N, C-alpha and C positions, 0 to 999 in steps of 0.2 A: 284669922286668917289661918288656921288649921282646922277651922266648917268649913269649907271654902274646901280644901284639900281632901277632906277624909267624903266630902261627899263627894269629889269627884272620883276618889279612891272608889266610893258606893257603886255610884253609875257604870267606872269602866270595867266593872265585877259585874254589874247585874246584863251590858252588855257583851260583856264576855261570855256567858251562864248562856243567853239566849243563840247567842251564838251557837256554843259549842251542845245546845240541847236539837239543834236539828243533824251536824252532822257529823254526831253519834249513831241516833236512831240510823239515821242513813245508811250512814258506815257500817253499821252491823248487817241491816236488809241488802247493802248490794251486797258485801261478803257469802251471803249466806245464799246469795239468787249467782253470786259465782261457784259457789262449793255444789251449789244441785244443780247448776248447768253442766258444770264435770263430771260427776259422778253420773247423771244419766248418759252423757258422750259417753262412759267410759262400761255401760251394766253390758256389753256382750263379750266385753273382756270377763267380766268376773267367773264366769266359772271356769274357764281357763287360768284364769287363776287359782281359784281350788285345787282342778289337779294339779298344780302345778307347787303349791304352796303348804295345801291342806285348809279342807273345807273349813274346818270350822272355824281358821283364824282369821283365813279371809268373808265370813261373814260375818264373823265377830266385829271384826274392824271396818268392815260396809255397816254394819249396825249403827256404830259408832259415830265412822264419822256423818252417817245420815244425820242419826242424831242431832250430833253436833252445829251441821248447815240447816236442819230446822230451827232447832232452836235461835239462832244467828236470826235469820229469816221474821224468824215471830217478835224475837225482843224490839227488834229494829219496825216493822210491820204497825205491832199494836201501839207502843212509843210515838210516831209518826201519827197514826189514828185518833192516837191521846191528846197531840198540836190541835189538827185538824177538826177540831171539840171546841179548844181555847177559845 
C-alpha cells in the first residue's frame, strides 16, 4: 500500500513540475513584454523627468528598469524555446 501512495505522490509531483515548467517561463516572458511596452510608451517623458529629477538618476533608473525587463523577457523566451525543442 505504501508503494502505491508513493507512486501517486511522485506522479503528482511530476505533473505539478510540468505545469510549472510552462507557467513560470510564460509569466516571465509576459512580464518582460509588458514592462518593455510600458517603457517604450513613456520614452517621450524621460527627458522631462530628467529635467525635473536630475538626468543621472533618471537615466540610471531607466537603464536598470530596461535591464530587468529585458532579462525577464529573455529568461522566459529561452526557457520556452528550450521546452519546445524537447
